[in-house]
C-alpha positions as CSV (number, residue, x, y, z in Angstrom):
1,X,-110.4,9.2,77.3
2,X,-110.0,7.1,74.2
3,X,-109.0,3.4,74.0
4,X,-105.2,4.1,73.8
5,X,-105.2,6.3,76.8
6,X,-107.5,4.0,78.8
7,X,-105.3,1.0,78.0
8,X,-102.2,2.8,79.1
9,X,-104.0,4.0,82.3
10,X,-105.0,0.5,83.4
11,X,-101.8,-1.2,82.1
12,X,-103.2,-3.3,79.2
13,X,-102.9,-3.0,75.4
14,X,-105.6,-1.3,73.3
15,X,-106.1,-4.7,71.6
16,X,-107.1,-6.2,74.9
17,X,-109.7,-3.5,75.5
18,X,-111.1,-4.1,72.1
19,X,-111.3,-7.9,72.8
20,X,-113.0,-7.3,76.1
21,X,-115.6,-4.9,74.4
22,X,-116.5,-7.7,71.9
23,X,-116.8,-10.2,74.7
24,X,-118.8,-7.9,76.9
25,X,-116.3,-7.8,79.7
26,X,-113.8,-5.3,80.9
27,X,-114.3,-1.8,82.1
28,X,-117.5,0.2,81.2
29,X,-117.2,2.1,77.9
30,X,-119.4,4.6,76.1
31,X,-120.2,5.0,72.4
32,X,-119.9,8.6,71.4
33,X,-120.9,8.7,67.8
34,X,-118.4,6.4,66.1
35,X,-115.9,6.7,68.9
36,X,-115.4,4.7,72.1
37,X,-114.8,6.6,75.3
38,X,-113.8,5.6,78.8
39,X,-114.3,7.6,82.0
40,X,-111.5,7.6,84.5
41,X,-113.9,6.8,87.4
42,X,-115.1,3.6,85.6
43,X,-111.5,2.5,84.9
44,X,-110.6,3.1,88.6
45,X,-113.6,1.1,89.8
46,X,-113.0,-1.7,87.4
47,X,-109.2,-2.0,88.0
48,X,-109.4,-1.6,91.8
49,X,-108.2,2.0,91.9
50,X,-105.3,4.1,90.5
51,X,-102.7,2.5,92.8
52,X,-103.6,-1.0,91.6
53,X,-103.4,0.1,88.0
54,X,-100.0,1.7,88.6
55,X,-98.7,-1.4,90.2
56,X,-100.0,-3.5,87.3
57,X,-98.3,-1.2,84.8
58,X,-95.0,-1.5,86.7
59,X,-95.3,-5.3,86.8
60,X,-95.9,-5.4,83.0
61,X,-92.9,-3.1,82.3
62,X,-90.6,-5.3,84.4
63,X,-91.8,-8.4,82.7
64,X,-91.3,-6.8,79.2
65,X,-87.8,-5.6,80.2
66,X,-86.9,-9.1,81.4
67,X,-88.0,-10.6,78.1
68,X,-85.9,-8.1,76.1
69,X,-82.8,-8.8,78.3
70,X,-83.1,-12.6,78.0
71,X,-84.1,-12.6,74.3
72,X,-80.6,-12.0,72.9
73,X,-79.9,-13.5,69.5
74,X,-77.4,-16.2,68.9
75,X,-74.1,-15.3,67.4
76,X,-73.9,-15.4,63.6
77,X,-71.1,-18.1,63.8
78,X,-73.5,-20.5,65.5
79,X,-75.9,-20.3,62.5
80,X,-73.0,-20.7,60.0
81,X,-71.7,-23.8,61.6
82,X,-75.1,-25.5,61.7
83,X,-75.3,-25.1,57.9
84,X,-71.8,-26.4,57.4
85,X,-73.1,-30.0,57.1
86,X,-75.8,-29.3,54.5
87,X,-75.2,-31.0,51.2
88,X,-76.1,-28.6,48.4
89,X,-75.3,-31.1,45.6
90,X,-75.7,-30.5,41.9
91,X,-79.1,-29.3,40.9
92,X,-78.8,-30.0,37.2
């Protein structure tokens, strides 16, 4: 499987797998021509098995959902009132 599928399988981003490859850590990978491939057995061995990877994915999804829920933007009126005290003056 390629980097995108491998990352989704173990619950990390493709960028994280690329970083680990550069550092020489992470799951075992194979160069196939100009492509990077991962074997499912190697991903399972590295991550502690499919059950562990599934629980890690669930934790990450819950964490992301919590960030989205708590990251609501402030009302536009709050921004407008904070600029009410700004002196624009004459720029002549």
